[in-house]
N, C-alpha and C positions, 0 to 999 in steps of 0.2 A: 687803353681799355683793359679791364681786369682779365687775368689769365688763370688757367688751372694747370698744374703739373700733376701727373699721375705716375706713381711707381707701382707696377704690378707684374709679378708678385715680388715681395721682399725675399732676397736670396740668403743662403747660408743660415736659415733658421728651419725649425721643424714645423711644417705646415704651410698654409697658403693665406696670405693677406696682401693688402695693397695700401699705399699711402697717397693721399691727395693733398696738394699744396696750392693754396689760393694766393696769387700774386696781384697786387694792386696796380694802379696806373703808373706808379713811380718805380716799379720793379722791386718792391719790397714785399716780404711775406706777410699776408694779412691773417691767414689761419692755416692750420694743417691738421690732418687726422689720419690715424691708423685704423683701417677698416678690416674687420673680419667678415669675409664676404660669402661664406657658405654656412649652412645651418647645421648645428649639432643637436641630435635628437635623443641622446642616450637616456635622458631623464624620463622620456616617454617609452623608449624601447623596453626598458626593464619592468615597466608596470605590468602586472598580471603574471610575472614569472615567480617561481618559488624563491624565497629569500636566499637560500643557500647557493643559488646560481650566481648571485651578484658579483662575488669576488672574481669569478672567471669571465663573466660577461663584460663588466665595465672596463677591464684592462684593455679591451679592444679599442678603447678610445685612442690608444697611442702605442706605437711600436718602440718609442724611445724611453718612455717612463712607465711601462705597464705595471711594474712592481709597486709603484706609488699608489696607483688606483686599486690594485689588488689588496694591498695592506690597509688602505683607508676604508675600503668596503668591508674587509674582514673585521676591522676594529669596530665599525658600526654594528656589525652582526654579533660581535662578542656581547654587546649590551643586550641585544634582542634575545640571545640564547641564555642570558643570565650569568655570563662569565665576568661581568663588570667591565671596567675601563682600564686600559693600560696595563696595570700591574695585577690584574685578576687572573692571568694565565699561569700555567705551571712555569717553572724556571726554564725548562727546555723550550716550551712554547714561545715565551717572550724572547729568549736569547736567539733562537733560530730565526725568528722574524727580524730581530735587530740585525743579525748577520746578513740576512737577505737584503735588508734596507741599506746597510752600509755598502754592500756590493753594488746595489743599484746607484746610489749616490756617486760612488767612486767612478764607475764606468760612464755615467751620464756627464758628470763634470769634466772628465777627461775628454770625452767626445767633443763637448762644446769648446773647451779651451784649445785643444790641439788641432782639431779638424776644422772648426768653424771660425774661431777668433784669432788664432796665432798667425794666419796669413796677413792680417791687418797689422800686427806688430812687427813681423819680419820684413814686410815690403812697404808698409805705410798705407794710409788711407788712399793716397793718390798713386800708389804703385801700379805696375803693369798688371791689368786684370788677368792676363794670360798666366801669370805666375802666382797671383793672389788666391791660392787654393791649396789643398793638402798635397797635391803633386808638386807644386812649387816649393812647399815646405820641405818635402823629402829631398828635392834637388839642392836646396839651399842649406839645410841643416838636417842631415841624414839621421844623426843620433836623436835629435828632438822628435822626428817623425816616428822612429822606431819605438821610442819610449811611449809616445802617445798610443800607438797601435797595441803594444804589449800590455800597457796598463789597462786599457779598455778590455782586452782579452781576459785579463785576470779578474776584473770585476764581473764579467760575464760568466766566468767559471764559478765564482761565488754564488751567483744567482742560480746557475744550473744545479749545484749541489744542495741548495736550500729550497728552491721552488720546483725542481724537477725538469725544468726547461729554461733555456736562456731567454726566451721571449714567451710571454703568456703562460707562465707556469701555474701550478695548482697547489703550492706548498702550504699556503694559509687557508684555513677553513674556519667557519664560525666556532669560536671557543678554543682555537689553538692551531695546530699544524698536523700534517699527515705523514711526516717523516722526521727522524732525527739525523744527525751527522755521524756517519760511521767513522771508526778510527782510521780506516784507509783514506777516506775523504779528507779527514782532518790533516793527516800527514801530507797528502798531496798538496793541499792549499797552504799549509804552514811552511813546509820544508821542501817543496818541489824543486825540480831542476831550474837553475837560473835561465831566464829572469823571473819565472812564474812562481815566486814565493813571497811570503809576507814581508820579510826583511828588505828585499829588493824594492817592493812597492813603497815602503817607507822612504828608502833612499831616493828613489826617483821622484817622490812627492816633494821632498826637500829641494831637489834639483829644479823642478818645475817652478817652485816659488822663487828660487834664486834667479831663474830666467826672467820672470815677470818683474822682480824688484830691480834687476839690472836695466830692463827696458824703462821702467818707471823713472829711475834715477837719470837716465839719459834724455827722457822726454817729459820731464815733470810738469812743465807748464801746460802742455797739451792734455796729458792724462788727468790732471787735476781740474781743468776748466771745461773739458768737453762734456756737454749736457749735464753740468752740475747744477743742482737746485735744492732748496730746502723742502722737506716733506715729513710726514709721519711714517713710522715703520711698525710692522706687526709680525709676530711669529709666535710659535710655541716656545716656552722655556721650561726647564725642569722646575720643580717646586722650590728648589734652592737657588734658582736663577741661572743654572748652568745651561749651556747649549745642549739641546736634546732634539734630535731630528725624528725620533719615533713617538715620543709621548710627552705630555706636559700640560701646562695651562696657557691660556692666551694672554699675551702682553703686547701692548702698543706704547710707543713713545713718540713725542713730538720732536721737532727739529732741535730743541734745546736739551733733549734728554729727559724731559718730564714724563712720567708715566701717565698715560691718558686712558689706558685699559689695564686694570691692575690684576693680572694673574687670575682670570676668571675661568670657570669650568666650561670647556668647549661644548658640553652637552647643551648649553644654553646660548650657543653662538648667535641664534636668531634674535635674541634679545638685544644684541649689540651691533649686529651687522645687517645692513640693508643693501639691496641690489637695485641700482637704477637702470632703466632701459632707455636707450637712445635710438632714434630711427635710422641711423646710418651705419649701425654695426650689429651683428648677431651676438656679440660678446657684451655682457652686462658690465656695469660700473659699480663695484661695491664701495661702501663707505661706512664709517662709524656713526650709528644713529644719533648718539648724544651730541655729536659735533656738527652733523649735517652734511649735505651733499657738497657744498662749496669748499669746505675746509677739512672734511672728515675722511677723504680718500688717503690711501696709504700705500707704501711699497712693501713687497715681500721678497724673499729669496736670500741668497748668501749675504748681501750687504745688510739687509734688514735683520737677519738673525744675529750678526755680529754687533749690530747697533742695539738690540734689545736684550741680549744675554749679558750676564755678569762675568762669566768665565767659561773656558772650554775644558772639559774634564779629560784631557790627555796632554801629557807634558810638552811634547814638541809643538803641537798646535797652540797650546796656551802661551808659549813664548812668542810665537808669531802673532797671536791675538794681542798681546801686550804692546808689541811694536805697532800694530794696526791702530789700536786705540790711542797710543801716544801721538800718532801722526796728526790727529785732530784734537789733541789735548783732552781726550776723554769724551768729547762731544760726539753726537751721531754724525756719521759720514754721509754726505749727500752727493758724492762724486760718482757719476754713473759708471765710469770706466774702472772704478775701484771695486765694482762687482767682481771683476776678474781676480783681483787680489784676495777678496773674501772667499771666492770660489776655490782658490787653490789652498787657502788655509783649511777649508773644509775637506779638500782632497787628502791633505795630510792627516787631519783628524780621523777620517774614515779609515785610512791605512793603519793608523795606530789602533783603532778600535777593532778592526778586523783581526789584527795580529793578537790582541789580547783575548778576544772572544774565541779564537781557534784553540787557545790553550785551556779553555774552560771545560772541565769534565761534565758539566751539566748538559752539554750538547749531545752526549751519548745516552741520556736518560730516555726511558720509554713512556713516561707519563705525559702524553701529548695533548689531551683535550680536557677542557673544563666546561661543565654545563650547570645551569641552575634554573631558577624560575623564569619562564619566558615572558618577555615584554613585547610591546607592539611598536616601539620606536627606539631607534639607536642612531647616534651620531659618531662618526669616526673622523678624526682630524690627525693629519700627519704632515711633517715637513717634507714635501717633495723636493727634488733638486732645485726646481724653479721657485719654490715658495710654499706657503701654507695651502693645504688642500683639504677641502671639506666634503664629506660624504654623509648624507642624511637620508635614512630610509624609514618608512612606516609600513607595517604589514597588517593584514586582516586575520580573522580567526582560522582561515584556511591556509595560512602561511604564504599568501601571495603578496607581492609588493604592491602597495596602493599609492605610495608617494616616494619620489626620489628627487633630491635636490643636491646638485654638485656645484661647488664653487672651486674651479680649478685655479692653480697657481697663477697662470697667465691672465686669467680674468681679474684676480686681485691686482695685478700689475697693469691693468688696462689704462687707467688714467695716467699713471707714471710714464708708461711708454709713449702715450700721446703728448705728454709734457716734454719728454726728451726729444721727440721728433720735432715738435714746434720750435724748441730752442735751437736745435741743430739746423733746421731749415733756415731760420733767421740768420744764424751765424754764417752759413755757407752760401746762401742764395740771395740775400738782400742786395738789390742793385745789380744782380747778375742773372737775368732771365734766360740767357743762353744755357742749354743743358750741357753739362760735362759729366764724364764718368765718375770722377772723384766726388762731384756734388751728389750724385746718386748714392755712391757708396758711403758717404758720410752719414746720410740719413739711416742707412742700413746698419752702420756701426753702432749708432745710438740704440737701435732696436735690439741688435745682437747682444749688447751688454746685459740685457735682461734674460737672455737665453730663452726666448718665448717658445712655448710648445703649442703652436697654433693648431697642430693636428689634434690636440685635445678638444678643439672647438670646430675644426674644419676638416673636410675630406675632398681631395681633388685627384683627378687622374690625368695622365699624359704629361707632355713637356710643358714647363712653365718658365719661359724666358722672362727676364726683367725688361719691361717696356716703360718708357717715360715719355709723356706727351705734354706739350704746351698748346693750349687752345685759347682763342680769344672769346669775347663775350657772346659771340654768335656761334660758338662751338666749331669754328674753323681752325684746322690744325695749323699751327705756326711752326712747330718743330717737333720732331719725333726721333727717338733713338731706341734701339733694341740691343740689350746686352746679352 
């Protein structure tokens, strides 16, 4: 008789979701789904509010990546206040925002890799769950744990000195910023006491990459085959094709590397991207309109950014990028666990860019804000740590928001995560209906590769243990385990 396995919630990710896995009469996986089970209402919450409140309001979507929402909203409002898109700000305005964003990327990627994913690498997918956490990492590899904690602290310090607060800051405003970087702040961040200085962050970023590459070399077959599948990829790229996490044009490539969305202006994103609604999830399923629902879905995030860009504009990260591309002979990389490799290349890139920006005298300028002729619509797109993030606002003549549409990074990765879950469930569960802890963790490892920020779409209170249940066709419980 058919059975259903439920994993709720998924652990070591940001937010609350569950997985259901349908098992047929022969013990094989028939279907699996990642559900986002709680409602996100921010697109309605902000309606009726003055437009200038949006950059502060919408970052309450998330305590992990608030800067991404803060800057995406500010970029949309730059258009509305007549400051143009991307390069329309003053030099200090754009560079302070970039510094803020690099700090956000740095701390978020570090948090994910060291705190959430490295336990799986150190102890294995089937390792002792009592050790497979950040405390276990500290006991097993003290130096690795210290580096993870201190690197995240440094990223948070960058955010503090650019946004005014480490979480939910106010540094970006429509048309620019509300503060520059003082010489004292510059000296602290650039040349502070070890390890909190820019040179040390570059050194440790290289070390983190070396750690992953060593693990990959020793576990090549597993890393390369785990939840690997062909797909399209989408991201922003700079107009010359470089990786650019703050501004650019939209580019998408297919699994063969063919460009299927050719560097289009993101102000027109809704001409190219549609969002499908399905009745079993509160998260939508975006796809490229001209390709259609079945084949037009795409991945976003570190793996996709390295698949769509032509080069990385910082020397150490560019060398790592060349190795990354050579591994697949220049073709797009579809291996889900290689998200971690790409993520650590971006960590190194951010460390290099932070160091360079801190030496830029433009950060001490006082020309903070640009304004022009007001418009009634603006779109802001940015590369959040987890992928491409869209903020679209429209206002009325009284400066009140009348429409808000947000496509968050994890929403863009909705179908890819479901595909990864289905592949992993079949690989680990076919013919094995009895629940095991490694079986549950394998499904979660597939999801964690995408670093989903489910809190951007969900909100939950209280303790959330992982519970997995098998039921028969009459909903009678056959097996149940709580982790």
